[in-house]
C-alpha positions as YAML, in Angstrom:
chain: A
units: angstrom
residues:
- id: 1
  name: UNK
  ca: [247.94, 143.95, 88.73]
- id: 2
  name: UNK
  ca: [244.39, 144.39, 89.96]
- id: 3
  name: UNK
  ca: [241.97, 141.48, 90.02]
- id: 4
  name: UNK
  ca: [239.69, 143.20, 87.49]
- id: 5
  name: UNK
  ca: [242.46, 143.34, 84.88]
- id: 6
  name: UNK
  ca: [243.13, 139.61, 85.25]
- id: 7
  name: UNK
  ca: [239.51, 138.60, 84.60]
- id: 8
  name: UNK
  ca: [238.88, 137.20, 81.13]
- id: 9
  name: UNK
  ca: [236.12, 139.22, 79.49]
- id: 10
  name: UNK
  ca: [236.53, 137.90, 75.94]
- id: 11
  name: UNK
  ca: [233.45, 136.43, 74.29]
- id: 12
  name: UNK
  ca: [233.17, 133.61, 71.74]
- id: 13
  name: UNK
  ca: [233.66, 136.09, 68.90]
- id: 14
  name: UNK
  ca: [237.08, 137.17, 70.22]
- id: 15
  name: UNK
  ca: [239.89, 137.40, 67.72]
- id: 16
  name: UNK
  ca: [242.06, 135.64, 70.31]
- id: 17
  name: UNK
  ca: [240.15, 132.33, 70.15]
- id: 18
  name: UNK
  ca: [242.19, 131.06, 67.19]
- id: 19
  name: UNK
  ca: [245.45, 132.08, 68.85]
- id: 20
  name: UNK
  ca: [244.37, 130.42, 72.09]
- id: 21
  name: UNK
  ca: [243.77, 127.19, 70.16]
- id: 22
  name: UNK
  ca: [247.32, 127.46, 68.79]
- id: 23
  name: UNK
  ca: [248.63, 127.74, 72.35]
- id: 24
  name: UNK
  ca: [246.80, 124.53, 73.26]
- id: 25
  name: UNK
  ca: [248.26, 122.85, 70.18]
- id: 26
  name: UNK
  ca: [251.72, 124.00, 71.22]
- id: 27
  name: UNK
  ca: [251.17, 122.63, 74.73]
- id: 28
  name: UNK
  ca: [249.66, 119.33, 73.54]
- id: 29
  name: UNK
  ca: [253.02, 117.58, 73.89]
- id: 30
  name: UNK
  ca: [253.86, 116.02, 77.28]
- id: 31
  name: UNK
  ca: [257.54, 116.94, 76.98]
- id: 32
  name: UNK
  ca: [256.65, 120.62, 76.57]
- id: 33
  name: UNK
  ca: [254.32, 120.44, 79.56]
- id: 34
  name: UNK
  ca: [257.14, 118.86, 81.58]
- id: 35
  name: UNK
  ca: [259.54, 121.61, 80.46]
- id: 36
  name: UNK
  ca: [257.11, 124.27, 81.68]
- id: 37
  name: UNK
  ca: [256.67, 122.44, 84.98]
- id: 38
  name: UNK
  ca: [260.46, 122.30, 85.36]
- id: 39
  name: UNK
  ca: [260.81, 126.02, 84.62]
- id: 40
  name: UNK
  ca: [258.28, 127.11, 87.26]
- id: 41
  name: UNK
  ca: [261.05, 127.59, 89.80]
- id: 42
  name: UNK
  ca: [263.28, 129.61, 87.50]
- id: 43
  name: UNK
  ca: [265.89, 129.54, 84.79]
- id: 44
  name: UNK
  ca: [267.56, 126.27, 83.74]
- id: 45
  name: UNK
  ca: [270.13, 125.27, 81.14]
- id: 46
  name: UNK
  ca: [269.22, 122.96, 78.27]
- id: 47
  name: UNK
  ca: [271.17, 120.12, 79.92]
- id: 48
  name: UNK
  ca: [269.40, 120.63, 83.25]
- id: 49
  name: UNK
  ca: [266.02, 120.69, 81.52]
- id: 50
  name: UNK
  ca: [266.85, 117.60, 79.47]
- id: 51
  name: UNK
  ca: [267.77, 115.71, 82.63]
- id: 52
  name: UNK
  ca: [264.63, 116.81, 84.48]
- id: 53
  name: UNK
  ca: [262.27, 115.83, 81.66]
- id: 54
  name: UNK
  ca: [264.11, 112.62, 80.77]
- id: 55
  name: UNK
  ca: [265.05, 113.56, 77.22]
- id: 56
  name: UNK
  ca: [268.31, 114.16, 75.38]
- id: 57
  name: UNK
  ca: [269.58, 117.75, 75.14]
- id: 58
  name: UNK
  ca: [268.88, 117.64, 71.39]
- id: 59
  name: UNK
  ca: [265.23, 116.67, 71.90]
- id: 60
  name: UNK
  ca: [264.84, 119.22, 74.70]
- id: 61
  name: UNK
  ca: [266.30, 121.91, 72.43]
- id: 62
  name: UNK
  ca: [263.81, 121.08, 69.68]
- id: 63
  name: UNK
  ca: [260.91, 121.45, 72.10]
- id: 64
  name: UNK
  ca: [262.37, 124.65, 73.54]
- id: 65
  name: UNK
  ca: [262.62, 126.11, 70.02]
- id: 66
  name: UNK
  ca: [258.85, 125.59, 69.60]
- id: 67
  name: UNK
  ca: [258.15, 127.11, 73.01]
- id: 68
  name: UNK
  ca: [260.37, 130.07, 72.08]
- id: 69
  name: UNK
  ca: [258.49, 130.47, 68.79]
- id: 70
  name: UNK
  ca: [255.22, 130.50, 70.78]
- id: 71
  name: UNK
  ca: [256.61, 133.19, 73.09]
- id: 72
  name: UNK
  ca: [256.29, 130.94, 76.13]
- id: 73
  name: UNK
  ca: [259.99, 130.74, 77.01]
- id: 74
  name: UNK
  ca: [262.92, 133.08, 76.57]
- id: 75
  name: UNK
  ca: [266.54, 132.10, 76.14]
- id: 76
  name: UNK
  ca: [269.76, 133.64, 77.37]
- id: 77
  name: UNK
  ca: [273.27, 132.77, 76.24]
- id: 78
  name: UNK
  ca: [276.12, 132.57, 78.74]
- id: 79
  name: UNK
  ca: [279.26, 131.44, 77.00]
- id: 80
  name: UNK
  ca: [278.43, 128.26, 75.13]
- id: 81
  name: UNK
  ca: [275.37, 127.48, 77.29]
- id: 82
  name: UNK
  ca: [271.77, 128.45, 76.69]
- id: 83
  name: UNK
  ca: [269.49, 129.09, 79.65]
- id: 84
  name: UNK
  ca: [265.71, 129.16, 79.46]
- id: 85
  name: UNK
  ca: [262.97, 130.74, 81.56]
- id: 86
  name: UNK
  ca: [259.24, 131.30, 81.29]
- id: 87
  name: UNK
  ca: [258.37, 134.67, 79.77]
- id: 88
  name: UNK
  ca: [255.46, 135.25, 82.16]
- id: 89
  name: UNK
  ca: [253.17, 133.43, 84.57]
- id: 90
  name: UNK
  ca: [250.44, 132.56, 82.05]
- id: 91
  name: UNK
  ca: [251.92, 129.31, 80.69]
- id: 92
  name: UNK
  ca: [252.76, 128.22, 84.24]
- id: 93
  name: UNK
  ca: [249.18, 128.84, 85.35]
- id: 94
  name: UNK
  ca: [247.70, 127.21, 82.24]
- id: 95
  name: UNK
  ca: [249.79, 124.06, 82.72]
- id: 96
  name: UNK
  ca: [249.04, 124.02, 86.45]
- id: 97
  name: UNK
  ca: [245.30, 124.10, 85.75]
- id: 98
  name: UNK
  ca: [245.67, 121.40, 83.08]
- id: 99
  name: UNK
  ca: [247.44, 119.19, 85.64]
- id: 100
  name: UNK
  ca: [244.66, 119.93, 88.15]
- id: 101
  name: UNK
  ca: [242.10, 118.88, 85.52]
- id: 102
  name: UNK
  ca: [244.11, 115.71, 84.82]
- id: 103
  name: UNK
  ca: [244.01, 114.87, 88.53]
- id: 104
  name: UNK
  ca: [240.21, 114.78, 88.29]
- id: 105
  name: UNK
  ca: [240.51, 111.99, 85.72]
- id: 106
  name: UNK
  ca: [242.57, 109.89, 88.13]
- id: 107
  name: UNK
  ca: [241.16, 110.80, 91.57]
- id: 108
  name: UNK
  ca: [237.65, 111.51, 92.78]
- id: 109
  name: UNK
  ca: [239.15, 113.85, 95.40]
- id: 110
  name: UNK
  ca: [242.36, 115.26, 93.87]
- id: 111
  name: UNK
  ca: [245.16, 116.56, 96.03]
- id: 112
  name: UNK
  ca: [244.50, 120.14, 94.95]
- id: 113
  name: UNK
  ca: [241.03, 119.90, 96.55]
- id: 114
  name: UNK
  ca: [242.42, 118.85, 99.92]
- id: 115
  name: UNK
  ca: [243.48, 121.10, 102.75]
- id: 116
  name: UNK
  ca: [246.66, 120.42, 104.72]
- id: 117
  name: UNK
  ca: [244.61, 118.48, 107.30]
- id: 118
  name: UNK
  ca: [243.10, 116.24, 104.58]
- id: 119
  name: UNK
  ca: [239.67, 117.81, 104.34]
- id: 120
  name: UNK
  ca: [238.16, 118.04, 100.85]
- id: 121
  name: UNK
  ca: [237.25, 121.47, 99.55]
- id: 122
  name: UNK
  ca: [236.23, 122.92, 96.21]
- id: 123
  name: UNK
  ca: [237.25, 126.47, 97.06]
- id: 124
  name: UNK
  ca: [239.31, 128.04, 94.25]
- id: 125
  name: UNK
  ca: [241.31, 129.95, 96.86]
- id: 126
  name: UNK
  ca: [242.64, 126.68, 98.29]
- id: 127
  name: UNK
  ca: [244.55, 125.88, 95.08]
- id: 128
  name: UNK
  ca: [248.29, 126.21, 95.37]
- id: 129
  name: UNK
  ca: [249.71, 127.29, 91.99]
- id: 130
  name: UNK
  ca: [253.01, 125.63, 92.90]
- id: 131
  name: UNK
  ca: [251.42, 122.12, 92.91]
...
């Protein structure tokens, strides 16, 4: 996808503003943010996700149902197990940037603004989306 097609050109009158607010509401739960962070590397079962986010499989399933409703995750059945994955990169990127913003609350020079040799930079190109 070309860089021009990824640029947000929507103005304040956009019909998507209300839907975007709903996405933020959906992601306003730390467990759901943790689930998205866990799914960055690929598909996981409910039990694997529950273990990684420190919740019971029942609680994880409830959060996954909301993320499925919001079209953030997709599920796949294999026998009696359900596996989940992110539908696209947008939720991953949104959560990554939210975590970057949270780092600014804690650190004056967050890790995502440091190069591998420890120098501080504000270049957007130095951000690693996998952080």
